[in-house]
C-alpha positions in Angstrom: 92.0 214.6 15.3 90.8 211.7 17.5 90.8 209.5 14.4 94.5 210.3 13.8 95.3 209.5 17.4 93.5 206.2 17.5 95.1 205.2 14.2 98.6 206.3 15.4 98.4 204.3 18.6 96.4 201.4 17.1 93.5 201.9 19.6 91.2 200.0 17.3 93.2 196.8 18.0 92.7 197.4 21.7 88.9 197.6 21.3 88.8 194.4 19.3 88.0 196.0 16.0 89.5 194.7 12.8 90.0 197.6 10.4 92.2 198.6 7.6 93.3 202.2 7.7 94.6 204.0 4.7 95.8 207.6 4.8 95.9 209.7 1.7 98.4 212.5 1.0 96.0 215.2 2.1 95.9 213.8 5.7 92.4 212.3 5.5 91.9 208.7 6.5 89.3 206.2 5.7 88.4 203.0 7.5 87.0 199.9 6.0 85.7 197.5 8.6 85.1 193.9 7.7 83.3 191.6 10.1 82.3 188.1 9.2 80.0 185.7 10.9 79.4 182.0 10.1 76.5 180.2 11.5 76.1 176.5 11.8 73.2 174.7 10.2 71.8 174.2 13.8 72.1 177.9 14.5 70.2 178.7 11.3 67.5 176.1 12.1 67.2 177.5 15.6 66.7 181.0 14.2 64.0 179.8 11.9 62.2 178.0 14.7 62.5 181.0 16.9 60.9 183.2 14.2 58.0 180.7 13.8 57.4 180.6 17.6 57.1 184.4 17.6 54.2 184.0 15.0 52.2 181.7 17.4 49.6 183.7 19.4 49.9 183.8 23.1 46.2 183.1 23.5 44.3 180.4 21.6 41.1 182.3 20.9 39.2 179.2 19.8 39.9 177.3 23.0 39.0 180.4 25.1 35.7 180.8 23.2 34.9 177.1 23.7 35.4 177.3 27.5 33.6 180.6 27.7 30.6 179.1 25.9 30.6 176.0 28.2 30.8 178.2 31.4 28.0 180.5 30.2 25.7 177.6 29.3 26.5 175.8 32.6 27.9 172.7 30.9 31.5 173.1 32.0 32.5 170.5 34.6 36.2 170.7 35.4 37.9 167.6 36.8 37.8 168.4 40.5 40.6 166.1 41.5 43.0 167.7 39.0 41.8 171.2 40.1 42.4 170.4 43.7 45.8 169.0 43.0 46.8 172.1 41.1 45.5 174.3 43.9 47.6 172.4 46.5 50.7 172.6 44.3 50.1 176.3 43.7 49.7 176.8 47.5 52.9 175.0 48.2 54.8 177.1 45.6 53.4 180.2 47.3 54.5 179.0 50.7 58.0 178.1 49.4 58.4 181.6 47.9 57.7 183.2 51.3 
């Protein structure tokens, strides 16, 4: 019943749908919807790059294992000037957020 009303008053056009409606002699109706999308070559490339990025792990286990081994053996010596600078910047960011 609702299908007949929406077809009668062309409510599909109001909803932005493109459809072809055909009514048979027994009162039943069928709808064929046809949507098309065209993507630029840049859009296709962007989708491929995005898929590849999702395959990259969040944590590089080899780097973590290397640092862990250095810390455990006592041979890890971080550059203290860079560490101090990063701590200052992080503190400034925390102060700016408050």
